[in-house]
C-alpha positions in Angstrom: 21.4 -9.2 -21.0 18.9 -7.1 -18.9 19.8 -5.5 -15.6 18.8 -6.9 -12.3 15.6 -5.2 -11.0 14.8 -4.7 -7.4 11.1 -3.6 -7.8 9.7 -6.9 -9.1 7.8 -9.2 -6.8 8.7 -12.9 -6.6 5.3 -14.6 -6.4 5.0 -18.1 -5.0 2.1 -20.5 -4.8 0.8 -18.8 -1.6 1.1 -15.2 -2.7 -0.1 -15.8 -6.3 -3.7 -14.7 -5.4 -2.4 -11.4 -4.1 -0.3 -10.6 -7.2 -3.0 -11.8 -9.6 -5.5 -9.4 -7.9 -2.9 -6.6 -8.1 -2.5 -7.2 -11.8 -6.3 -6.7 -12.1 -6.2 -3.5 -10.0 -7.5 -5.0 -6.8 -5.9 -5.0 -3.3 -6.2 -8.1 -1.2 -5.7 -8.6 2.6 -5.7 -11.7 4.8 -8.3 -11.8 7.6 -8.3 -14.2 10.5 -11.6 -16.0 11.4 -10.5 -16.4 15.0 -9.6 -12.9 16.0 -11.3 -11.1 13.1 -8.4 -8.8 12.3 -6.8 -8.3 8.9 -3.1 -8.2 8.3 -0.7 -7.2 5.6 1.9 -8.3 4.2 0.3 -11.7 3.4 1.2 -14.6 5.7 -0.3 -18.1 5.8 -1.1 -17.8 9.6 -2.4 -14.9 11.7 0.5 -12.9 13.1 -1.8 -11.4 15.6 -3.3 -14.4 17.4 -1.3 -17.2 15.7 -4.3 -19.0 14.2 -3.3 -21.5 11.5 -3.6 -21.2 7.8 -7.0 -22.9 7.8 -8.4 -19.9 9.8 -7.0 -17.1 7.6 -8.5 -16.2 4.2 -8.0 -13.6 1.4 -10.5 -10.7 1.2 -10.8 -7.6 -0.9 -9.6 -4.4 0.7 -11.5 -1.1 0.3 -8.4 0.6 -1.1 -8.8 3.5 1.3 -6.0 4.5 3.6 -4.5 7.4 5.6 -0.9 8.5 5.5 1.0 7.4 8.7 4.5 8.6 7.7 6.7 9.2 4.6 10.1 10.1 3.5 11.1 11.7 0.2 13.9 9.6 -1.3 16.4 11.6 -3.3 18.9 8.9 -4.0 18.5 5.2 -4.6 21.2 3.3 -6.5 19.2 0.1 -7.0 17.7 -0.4 -10.5 15.2 0.9 -11.4 14.7 3.2 -8.4 17.5 5.6 -9.5 15.4 6.6 -12.5 12.4 7.4 -10.3 13.9 9.7 -7.7 12.7 11.7 -6.0 9.7 9.7 -4.7 7.7 9.5 -1.5 8.3 6.2 0.3 5.4 5.8 2.8 3.6 3.8 5.4 -0.2 4.0 5.3 -2.9 2.8 7.6 -5.3 0.8 5.6 -9.0 1.3 6.4 -9.2 -2.3 7.5 -6.5 -1.8 10.1 -3.1 -3.0 8.9 -0.2 -0.8 8.0 1.4 -1.1 4.6 4.7 0.1 3.1 4.1 1.8 -0.3 4.7 4.9 -2.3 2.5 8.1 -2.5 2.1 9.3 -6.1 0.5 12.3 -7.8 1.0 14.6 -4.8 3.5 17.5 -4.3 5.7 16.5 -1.4 4.9 19.7 0.4 1.2 18.7 0.5 1.8 15.4 2.3 0.3 15.4 5.7 0.0 12.8 8.5 -3.6 11.5 8.4 -4.3 12.6 4.8 -6.8 10.3 3.0 -5.4 8.2 0.3 -6.7 5.7 -2.3 -5.0 2.8 -3.8 -3.8 2.9 -7.4 -1.5 0.4 -9.3 1.7 0.9 -11.1 2.7 -1.4 -13.8 6.4 -2.4 -13.2 6.6 -5.0 -15.9 4.2 -6.5 -18.4 1.3 -7.9 -16.4 2.9 -7.0 -13.0 1.4 -4.2 -11.0 2.2 -3.0 -7.5 0.0 -1.0 -5.1 0.8 2.7 -4.7 -1.5 5.4 -3.1 -2.6 8.8 -4.3 -4.6 11.5 -2.5 -8.3 11.0 -2.0 -10.7 13.8 -1.3 -10.1 17.6 -1.5 -6.3 17.3 -1.9 -6.9 15.1 -4.9 -8.8 17.9 -6.6 -6.0 20.4 -6.0 -7.7 22.1 -3.1 -5.9 23.1 0.0 -5.1 20.3 2.4 -5.2 22.6 5.5 -7.7 20.5 7.4 -7.0 19.6 11.0 -5.0 16.6 11.8 -7.5 14.1 13.1 -6.8 10.5 13.8 -8.1 7.7 11.5 -10.5 6.7 14.3 -11.9 10.2 14.5 -12.6 10.2 10.7 -14.6 6.9 10.8 
């Protein structure tokens, strides 16, 4: 008998396109035709203007984001997270606007900075199941110093 896992998604008919795209290494968002804004996590309606499901559609995300905040987790007793500690649980601002909870990987914790550029990557958590994580993008990704000034995401656009 296998242990219960707390890192596996539970796709349903509505979220199946999101998880199928993730399995292929693509990040999807939902965008509203009425207000024009994207949102994440996926919902059938627009949580920003309340437009109905016939006005909201899936679209590919750029995969670019900036780090909004993070916390280094040193203890987590839920399987399989206990085998992954420490890890950087994070919230990122996607280039398209929404915030997303995720994990930052491939970056020393002391190099994490608010506003640092990130790019989506995908971790396989089970056969054929991948989840979005983010890694540094730009100079920090090549091991260079990340001592640039802290500009807002709007200033970098």
